[in-house]
N, C-alpha and C positions, 0 to 999 in steps of 0.2 A: 504494500500500500504506500509506503514512504517513497519507494523508488518511482512508482507511477506518478505520485504528486510532484516529485522533483522533476520528472520528465515533462509533465504538463506545465508546471510553473516556469521551468527553464525555457521551454519552447516559446511560451507566450512572451516572456521577458525578452528573449532574443529577437523575436519579431518586432517588438517595440524598439529595440536597439537598432535594427536594420531600417525601420522607418525613420528613426532619428538621424541615422547616417545619411540616408538618401535625401531627406529634407535639408539637413545641414549642409550637404554638399552642393545643393542647388539654390538655396535661398540667397538673396542679395543682401539682406540685413546681416551685417557682420556680428552684431551682438547675439541675435537669435541663432544664427548659424553656429557660432562658437559654443553656445550652450547646448545645442542639439548634438554637436560633434563630441563634446565632453561627455554628455550623457550616454550616447550610443556607442562611443568608441573607447571610453575609459571606465565610467561608473558602472555601466551594465556588465561589461566583462569582469570587472572586479566582483560585483555581487554574485554573478554566476560562478565565479571561481570559489567563492565561499560555500556555495551549495555543493560544488564539485568536491571540495575538501571535506565537507560533512559526509558526503556519500563514500568517499575513500575510507574515512575513519570508520564509519558505521558498517560498511560491508567488507572491510579488510579480512581476508581469509575465508570469505564465503564461497570461494571456488578453489579449494586447496589443490585440486588436480590440474588447475590451469597454470599456464606459464607463457613466457614470451619467446621460447626457443623454437616453436613451430607454429604453423597456421592452426593445426588441431588444438594446440595448447592455448592459443589466443581465443579460439572458439569456445573452449571450455571455460575460460575466464568470463566470457560474455553470457554463459548460461545462467549466471547470477543476475537477477533483475537489477540489483543495486549497481553492479559493475557495468551492466548495459546502459543504465541511465547515466552513470558517470562518464562512460565513453561518449555518449551522445552529447552531454554538456561540454566535453572536451572539444568536440568538433565545433559546436556553436560558439564557444569562447574564442577559439583561434580564428574562425572565419570572421567574426566581428572585428577582432584585432587587426587582421589583415585588411579588411575593408577600410578601417580607419587609417591604417598605414598608407594605403593607396591614395586616399584623399589627401593626407598630409604631404606625401611625396609629390603629387601633382600640383598642389597649391604652392609648394616651395619652388617648383620648377617654373611656375607661371604659365603652364600650358592650359589649353582649353579644357573645360570641364566635361565636354561631350564624351570624352574618352571613358568617363566613369559610367555613363549610361548603360553600356552592355556589361561592363566589368563587375559592378556592384551586385546586380541581380544574379549573375553567374557565380560570383563568390558566395552569395547567400545560398544558392541551391546546390552548387557543385564545387565549392571550395577552390581547389587548385586550378580548375578550368578558368575561373575568373582571373586568378593571379597570372596564369600563362598568357591570357589575352592582354592583360595590363602590360606585361613584359614585352609582348609582341608590339604593342603600340609604342612603347618606349624605345625599343630597338630600331624601329623605322624612323625615329626622330633623332637624328644625330646632334641636333642643337640642344637637346635636353640635358640638363645637369642633374637628372635624377640619380638615385643610388646606383643604377646600372653603369653610370659613367663616372662614379666617384673615383677620385685619385687615390 
């Protein structure tokens, strides 16, 4: 029951985080934009990390046959509902954090925000696919001073 609640709460909070990031990245009001980006890209990942930590502590050892040395072992870890919910939160947290990083990187480079339009939803739904697309956009823009071209 606790794992299901953490899953539902975490998923809902993460959705609010993504809405905050998308709105914050597109609004012209700097004050409102900064607040939304802080909430969606820093505060919400932090709060979700606390739920994640709680799940790790509560369900530690709940799948003693599970391990990280094989795919079967990882599958056994996720037979525990608590571990499965923690794994889901892990994805949600890092995807949000990467979304915020992309926004910050693009703002720092001064490039057009349209690049975020496909990247943020893809990162929300498919994590690394959105990040790959962001990197592709950056690679084809040699004038960019993003992290890809850092000295």
